[in-house]
ROSE-4610 file (N, C-alpha, C; in Angstrom, 1 decimal, always signed):
// ROSE-4610
residu = [M/M/M/R/R/R/S/S/S/T/T/T/H/H/H/L/L/L/H/H/H/L/L/L/A/A/A/S/S/S/M/M/M/A/A/A/S/S/S/V/V/V/V/V/V/L/L/L/C/C/C/I/I/I/G/G/G/F/F/F/W/W/W/T/T/T/R/R/R/A/A/A/K/K/K/G/G/G/Y/Y/Y/D/D/D/Q/Q/Q/D/D/D/E/E/E/R/R/R/G/G/G/N/N/N/A/A/A/E/E/E/R/R/R/R/R/R/A/A/A/L/L/L/F/F/F/V/V/V/G/G/G/L/L/L/W/W/W/P/P/P/P/P/P/L/L/L/L/L/L/W/W/W/L/L/L/I/I/I/G/G/G/Q/Q/Q/S/S/S/V/V/V/Q/Q/Q/E/E/E/L/L/L/E/E/E/Q/Q/Q]
num = [1/1/1/2/2/2/3/3/3/4/4/4/5/5/5/6/6/6/7/7/7/8/8/8/9/9/9/10/10/10/11/11/11/12/12/12/13/13/13/14/14/14/15/15/15/16/16/16/17/17/17/18/18/18/19/19/19/20/20/20/21/21/21/22/22/22/23/23/23/24/24/24/25/25/25/26/26/26/27/27/27/28/28/28/29/29/29/30/30/30/31/31/31/32/32/32/33/33/33/34/34/34/35/35/35/36/36/36/37/37/37/38/38/38/39/39/39/40/40/40/41/41/41/42/42/42/43/43/43/44/44/44/45/45/45/46/46/46/47/47/47/48/48/48/49/49/49/50/50/50/51/51/51/52/52/52/53/53/53/54/54/54/55/55/55/56/56/56/57/57/57/58/58/58/59/59/59/60/60/60/61/61/61]
x = [+12.7/+11.7/+12.0/+10.8/+11.2/+10.3/+10.8/+10.2/+8.7/+8.5/+6.9/+5.9/+6.6/+6.1/+5.6/+6.6/+6.9/+6.2/+6.0/+4.8/+3.4/+3.2/+1.6/+1.8/+2.7/+2.7/+2.1/+2.7/+2.9/+1.0/+0.8/-0.6/-2.0/-1.4/-2.5/-2.2/-1.3/-1.2/-2.0/-2.4/-3.1/-4.7/-4.7/-6.2/-6.5/-5.2/-5.6/-6.1/-4.9/-5.1/-6.5/-7.1/-8.2/-9.5/-9.1/-9.8/-9.8/-9.0/-9.3/-9.4/-8.9/-9.8/-11.4/-12.1/-13.4/-14.0/-13.4/-13.9/-13.9/-12.9/-12.7/-13.9/-14.9/-15.9/-16.9/-16.8/-17.6/-17.9/-16.4/-16.4/-16.8/-16.9/-17.1/-16.1/-16.4/-15.5/-13.9/-14.2/-13.2/-12.2/-12.9/-11.7/-11.4/-12.2/-12.0/-10.6/-10.1/-8.6/-7.3/-7.7/-6.3/-6.4/-8.1/-8.1/-7.7/-7.5/-7.1/-5.6/-5.0/-3.9/-3.6/-3.7/-3.6/-3.7/-4.7/-5.0/-3.8/-2.9/-2.7/-0.6/-0.8/+0.3/+0.9/-0.2/-0.7/-0.2/-0.7/-0.7/+1.0/+1.9/+3.1/+4.1/+3.4/+3.9/+4.2/+2.8/+2.9/+4.3/+4.8/+6.0/+7.2/+7.6/+8.9/+8.6/+7.6/+7.4/+7.6/+7.2/+7.2/+9.1/+9.4/+11.0/+11.7/+11.5/+12.3/+12.0/+10.8/+10.7/+11.7/+11.3/+12.1/+13.9/+14.4/+16.1/+16.2/+15.2/+15.2/+15.2/+14.2/+13.9/+15.2/+16.1/+17.2/+18.7/+18.3/+19.1/+19.0/+17.5/+17.0/+17.9/+17.8/+18.3/+19.4]
y = [+13.7/+13.3/+13.3/+14.2/+14.1/+13.2/+13.1/+11.5/+12.1/+13.3/+13.4/+12.8/+13.3/+12.5/+10.9/+10.3/+8.8/+8.2/+8.7/+9.0/+8.8/+9.9/+10.0/+8.9/+8.5/+7.5/+6.2/+5.4/+4.6/+4.8/+5.3/+5.9/+5.9/+6.2/+6.1/+4.7/+3.9/+2.6/+1.7/+2.0/+1.3/+1.7/+3.1/+3.0/+2.1/+2.2/+1.5/-0.1/-0.4/-2.0/-2.0/-1.4/-1.7/-1.5/-0.3/-0.5/-1.6/-2.7/-3.4/-4.5/-4.8/-5.6/-5.8/-4.1/-4.6/-4.8/-4.5/-4.4/-5.8/-6.8/-8.4/-8.7/-8.0/-9.1/-9.1/-8.1/-8.0/-9.0/-9.3/-10.4/-11.7/-12.9/-14.1/-14.5/-16.3/-16.8/-17.2/-17.1/-17.5/-16.3/-14.7/-13.8/-13.3/-13.5/-13.2/-13.5/-14.2/-14.5/-13.8/-13.3/-12.8/-11.0/-10.7/-9.6/-9.5/-10.5/-10.7/-11.2/-11.6/-11.3/-9.8/-9.2/-8.0/-7.3/-6.9/-6.6/-6.5/-8.3/-8.3/-7.5/-8.0/-7.1/-5.9/-5.1/-3.4/-3.3/-4.4/-4.4/-4.3/-4.7/-5.2/-4.0/-2.7/-1.9/+0.0/-0.4/+0.8/+0.5/-0.6/-0.9/-0.3/-0.9/-0.5/+1.1/+1.3/+3.2/+3.5/+2.9/+4.0/+3.7/+3.2/+2.4/+3.3/+3.7/+4.5/+5.6/+6.8/+7.4/+8.0/+6.7/+7.4/+7.5/+6.3/+6.9/+8.2/+8.9/+9.9/+11.1/+11.1/+11.7/+12.2/+11.3/+11.3/+12.1/+12.0/+12.4/+13.7/+14.0/+15.6/+16.1/+15.5/+16.0/+16.6]
z = [-3.9/-3.2/-1.4/-1.1/+0.7/+1.4/+2.7/+3.6/+3.9/+4.0/+4.0/+2.7/+1.1/+0.5/+0.1/+0.9/+1.1/+2.5/+3.3/+4.8/+3.6/+3.1/+2.7/+1.9/+1.0/+0.1/+0.8/+1.7/+2.5/+3.3/+3.3/+4.2/+2.7/+1.4/+0.5/+0.1/+0.6/-0.4/+0.9/+2.1/+2.8/+2.3/+2.2/+1.6/+0.1/-0.8/-1.8/-1.5/-0.6/-0.2/+0.7/+1.2/+1.6/+0.9/-0.4/-1.6/-2.4/-2.5/-3.6/-3.0/-1.4/-1.1/-1.0/-0.6/-0.8/-2.5/-3.4/-4.6/-4.5/-4.3/-4.0/-3.9/-3.1/-2.5/-3.4/-4.6/-5.4/-6.2/-6.6/-8.0/-7.4/-8.8/-8.5/-8.5/-7.6/-7.2/-7.6/-9.3/-10.1/-10.2/-10.0/-10.1/-8.3/-7.6/-6.5/-5.7/-6.5/-6.1/-6.7/-7.5/-8.2/-7.7/-7.0/-6.8/-5.3/-4.3/-3.1/-2.8/-4.3/-4.4/-4.4/-5.5/-5.9/-4.6/-3.8/-2.4/-1.9/-1.2/-0.2/-1.0/-2.2/-2.6/-2.7/-2.5/-2.4/-0.8/-0.3/+1.1/+1.6/+1.0/+1.1/+1.0/+0.6/+0.1/+1.7/+2.6/+3.4/+4.5/+4.7/+5.4/+5.1/+3.4/+3.0/+2.6/+2.3/+2.0/+3.1/+4.2/+5.8/+5.8/+6.1/+6.2/+5.2/+4.5/+3.0/+3.6/+3.9/+4.5/+5.3/+6.6/+7.9/+7.1/+6.1/+6.2/+5.6/+4.6/+4.4/+5.2/+6.2/+7.0/+7.5/+7.8/+8.8/+8.0/+6.4/+6.1/+5.5/+5.6/+5.6/+6.7/+8.0/+9.4/+9.9]
């Protein structure tokens, strides 16, 4: 896996998080909390993937 793949995955997870967050607005009150927690969980991925990509990029050079 290359650093570019991890950087793209990081950006894609931002888009996924925003998608989950906007979809949560369409649920009723009981299901909304679960959908928002899912969006927040996915929202934790971008910094992790980006930093792993930076480490891999340093190893590639």
